[in-house]
Each structure stands twice: as C-alpha cells, then as structure tokens.
C-alpha positions in Angstrom: 41.9 24.7 -3.3 40.2 22.1 -1.3 39.3 18.6 -2.7 35.6 19.4 -2.7 36.0 22.0 -5.5 37.5 19.3 -7.8 34.8 16.8 -7.1 32.8 15.8 -10.2 29.3 14.8 -9.3 28.5 11.1 -9.9 25.5 10.1 -12.1 23.5 9.4 -8.9 24.3 12.9 -7.5 23.4 14.5 -10.8 20.1 12.6 -10.9 19.3 13.7 -7.3 20.2 17.3 -8.1 17.7 17.2 -11.1 14.9 15.7 -9.1 15.0 18.1 -6.1 12.0 20.1 -5.3 13.8 23.0 -3.6 16.8 25.1 -4.6 19.1 24.0 -1.8 22.2 22.2 -3.1 22.3 18.5 -2.4 25.3 17.3 -0.4 27.9 14.9 -1.7 27.0 11.2 -1.6 29.4 9.1 0.4 31.2 6.1 -1.2 29.3 3.9 1.2 25.9 5.1 0.2 26.8 4.5 -3.5 27.9 0.9 -2.7 24.9 0.0 -0.4 22.8 -2.9 -1.6 19.4 -2.0 -2.9 16.6 -4.0 -1.2 12.9 -3.9 -0.8 13.4 -3.3 2.9 15.7 -0.4 2.2 13.2 1.1 -0.2 10.4 0.8 2.4 12.6 2.5 5.0 14.2 5.1 2.6 11.5 7.8 2.6 11.4 10.5 5.2 7.8 9.6 5.8 7.1 5.9 5.5 4.8 5.0 2.5 2.1 3.6 4.7 1.9 7.0 6.5 1.6 8.9 3.2 -1.1 6.5 2.0 -3.1 6.8 5.2 -2.9 10.6 5.0 -4.1 10.4 1.4 -6.9 8.1 2.3 -8.0 10.4 5.2 -7.8 13.5 2.9 -9.9 11.7 0.2 -12.5 10.5 2.6 -12.9 14.1 3.9 -13.2 15.3 0.3 -16.0 12.8 -0.3 -17.7 13.8 2.9 -17.7 17.5 1.9 -18.9 16.7 -1.6 -21.6 14.4 -0.4 -22.7 17.0 2.2 -23.0 19.6 -0.6 -24.8 17.3 -2.9 -27.2 16.2 -0.1 -28.0 19.7 0.8 -28.5 20.8 -2.8 -30.8 17.9 -3.6 -32.8 18.3 -0.4 -33.1 22.1 -1.1 -34.5 21.3 -4.6 -36.8 18.4 -3.7 -37.5 18.9 0.0 -37.9 16.0 2.4 -39.9 13.0 1.4 -39.9 9.9 -0.8 -38.9 11.8 -4.0 -35.7 13.1 -2.3 -35.0 9.7 -0.7 -35.2 8.0 -4.1 -33.1 10.6 -5.9 -30.5 10.6 -3.1 -30.1 6.8 -3.1 -29.8 6.9 -6.9 -27.1 9.6 -6.8 -25.2 7.8 -4.0 -25.3 4.5 -6.0 -23.5 6.3 -8.9 -21.0 8.0 -6.6 -17.4 7.3 -7.7 -15.3 6.0 -4.8 -12.8 4.1 -7.1 -9.7 6.2 -6.4 -9.9 6.1 -2.6 -10.9 2.5 -2.7 -7.8 1.6 -4.7 -5.7 3.3 -2.0 -7.6 1.4 0.7 -6.9 -1.9 -1.1 -3.2 -1.0 -1.4 -3.2 -0.1 2.3 -4.9 -3.4 3.3 -2.4 -5.4 1.2 0.9 -3.6 2.0 0.5 -2.1 5.5 1.4 -5.3 7.4 4.6 -5.7 5.3 5.6 -2.1 5.5 5.1 -2.0 9.3 6.5 -5.5 9.7 3.6 -6.5 11.8 4.0 -9.8 13.6 1.7 -12.7 12.7 -0.5 -14.2 15.4 -0.4 -17.9 14.8 -3.4 -18.4 17.1 -5.7 -16.2 15.0 -3.8 -16.8 11.7 -3.8 -13.1 11.1 -1.6 -10.1 11.8 -1.7 -8.6 15.3 -4.2 -5.9 16.1 -3.1 -2.3 16.3 -4.4 -0.7 19.5 -7.0 -3.4 19.7 -8.2 -2.9 16.1 -7.5 -4.5 12.7 -5.2 -2.4 10.4 -7.6 -3.0 7.6 -9.8 -0.2 6.3 -13.2 -0.6 4.9 -13.8 0.5 1.3 -16.3 3.3 0.7 -19.6 2.2 -0.6 -23.1 3.6 -1.2 -24.1 2.2 2.2 -21.2 4.1 3.8 -22.4 7.3 2.1 -26.0 6.7 3.2 -24.9 6.1 6.8 -23.1 9.5 6.7 -26.0 11.3 4.9 -29.3 9.4 5.3 -32.0 9.7 2.7 
C-alpha cells in the first residue's frame, strides 16, 4: 500500500474537510503550509477572491436592490397619489425613513480597509492615497438625497 493510505489527517485537514461547501475531497496539506506564519497580509491574500472585491460586489448588489425597491415604492405611491404636492411630500417622507444602514456599513468598511487591502501607495503631496483611474477609492454612503436624485419627488 502507498503511504497516502496510511496518512492520518491533521487537525487542520479535518477542520477544512468539515468546512467545505462541496463534496470534493480536500487534498493533503503540505508540511510547509502547516508551518507557515499566519499574518494579516497572508490573511488578506489568502482568499480566492480578495475581500475588497467581495465587499465591492456586495455593495453593488445592495445598491441595485435599493434601486429596484425604491423604483417599486415610487411607482406604487405615484399610482396611488398621482403627481403633485401630496405625492412629493409623501415620497420625501418615505425616502427619509428608508433604511440604508446595512449597505452604508459595508461602504464604511470599504472606505476604511480598501487602501490597506490593495496596498495603495500614499501620495505625500496630497496627503492621501493615490487615485484609482483618476478617482478616489472612497464610496459615498446612500442617503435620502441619493434616493431623491435617483427617483425625484
């Protein structure tokens, strides 16, 4: 029999096997991977998709969800009240109560961690991180003003 049949899984290999999302068998961890130092940089690089990309995807998905929900609410309210000052007042009130907390928390996390995760260079002249394609990496939080710019009263 080959040596592989006598291999007893390490605790790390058993943990990985239990946490897998698919049924494919995990390969054996090398001795080097078990001895590798654990660092923040290693954690940030470890995922197949970097965390900042996952977060940006989640932000985009959540913004689109808010757009669709706002569009439906806007159309429903307009259908019920018609155009005019009554609709405008009711729409502003509804938008003021709209809950953007979850997406705004992700946006705050993005704004805080993106430069670290991407290892953006710091521009000493501007005292800020460099621009990405001529734009700041920072995202604006969603507000009632944002919603009203998308769907005016």
